[in-house]
N, C-alpha and C positions, 0 to 999 in steps of 0.2 A: 339410728343415724339419721343427721339432717341432709337436707337436700344440698347443700355446700358441700358438705363432707362427701355424699354421695356423688356430686360433679366434680369434685376434686381428684377421687377416686378414679373415676371413669378416664380424666386428662391424665392421670399419670399411668393408665393402661395404655395409654397411646402415645407413649415417650415424653410425656411433660413431667419434668422436674421443679422442686422446689428452686428458685434461682432468685438471688441477692444482689441488687448492686446498689453502690454506694456511687452517687451523682454529687460530686462539685461543682457547684454555681457561683458566678459572680453576683454579689446584691447590687440589684437595680439602683441604690442611690449610693452607693460607695462600692464601684467597680474595681476597687485596689484589694477588697476584702472576699474572702469565700465562704460560703456556708454548705453545709454535708447535708444532703437527703437520701434517706434508706428508703429504697424501692424493694419490695418483696412480692413475689407471684409467681405462680406454676410458668412454666416457658418452655421451650425445647431446643436444646445446644444441636448445633454452635451457631446456628443462625436467629435465634432470639427473636422472634417474630412479634410477641408482645412486648417486649421492654424496646424493641424500635418504634412501635406503634407509640407506645408512652413516649417514649424520645421525640418521637416528630411531633406530638401532641405539645409537648414541652416548647419547641422550636418555636412553634406557631403560634401559641396562645398567651406563654409566661414571659415575663420581662429579663427574668435570670439568665444571662448567656451561660451555657454549660460549657464547664474548663476540663472535666475528665469524668469518664464513668469507668467504674472496675467492678468487675462482675464476679460473681462464684456462685456453682450451683450444685448439686447433690448427682450424681451419677446413677446410682441406682435405688429402684425402692426398696425399702430394706426394713425390717421391726425396730421398734423403740429399744434402745440398752436398757434392761434393768438392774437394779444394783441392790443387792440385798444386804440387810444392816445386820452386821455381827451381834451387836446391843442395843440396849436401850436404857438411856437414862433419863429419869423424871425429877426435875427440880421443882421445888416448891417454895 
């Protein structure tokens, strides 16, 4: 297990969950156009302190004004889903 994986697991044990945000923002040179930015990090619902820190940074340091933010997050730590193959085909 790498250091990053170990730190992520420690965060998950403290209620952090994978959070994904789609940030739509106005292009600075063409404000009528919207661009999408996907942000993904471990964060705590429902207050999302890590996401809010990122949005504060965006508003303070970047030129593109945020139009909207859509957030999705995983509720629980769960094992990966495994799918077993029922057959194998080889093509030559």
